[in-house]
N, C-alpha and C positions, 0 to 999 in steps of 0.2 A: 515503267519508273525512269525518271530523268537521269541521262547519262552522265552529270555532273555528280550526281549524290553519291556519298562515299559511307558505308556503313561503318560505325562506332561502336566500340563497347563501352559502355559506361563501366567505372572504376569507383569504387568508395574510398576516399581517402580521408585522412586528418592531416590537416595543415596547421603548422605550429610558425606564427610569426615573428619579427623579429622585436615587435612589441610586447611579445609573451600571449597573445591572443591567441586560442586554439578554436579552429574551424572545421566542423565537420563537413564534407562536401562531397561531391561527385566530379570527375572529370573524364572525357571522352577519349578514348585512345583508338587510334586505326587498328585494321587489323595485324596481327603481328609486332606492333608497337608495345615497347614497354615504357612503364611510368617513368623511367630513368631517361628515356629518349625523349620525352615531352618536356621535360624539365630542362634538360640540356639542348635542347635545340635552339635556332638562332634566334627565334620572337624573344622581346623581351618583357611580354604579358601573356600569363596563364588563366585562359577561360575556365572558370569552375562554376558549377551550379548548386546553389543550398536550395534545399527542399523544405517545406515550410507547410503546415496544414491549417486551413481555415476553416471550421465547422466541418463539414464531411469533403471539403475539397484540398486537394493535393497541389502546391503550386511550385515552381521550379524558378529560381531569381538566378538569370547569368550574371558573374561578375567576375571582370578582367582584375588580375592581382599582377603587381610587378614582382618579377620572381626575384630581384635583387632584397625584397623584403621577406621572403620565405626563407625561413631558419631550418625547417625540415618539413618532409611532407611522407607519409607512409600510408601506403595501402591497407586499408581494413579487411580483416576475414568477414567470410559471408555472413556470419550470425551476430555482427557487431551492429548493425543499423539493418533495417530492413529494405529491401529493396521494393519498389512499388509496383503491385500488379492490381488486378481486379478482387483478390482475395484477401487485400491487405488493407485495415484502416490503420494507416501509420500514426505513430505517435509524433508529438510535436518535435521537432531536430533543433530547430532556432525561433527565438522570439522575434 
């Protein structure tokens, strides 16, 4: 494995933007990092991943969101939306 590789943990979140849009998404946290740490760090943009399904293929789209445009962010419970694995045919999350 690459020495520069850092294993991160995906967390399901709901992001409410200042324009009142609501985005279900995934963020990736480093080991022992909290969502609060990610939001309050020095970087102005938050990389988030949106999950979509096209036919039987699940795709992720990375989008950089300016933290100043976020009204609130909340971690979702385990059963709110499915995590992707080989046993799940995910429902469509985003259009």
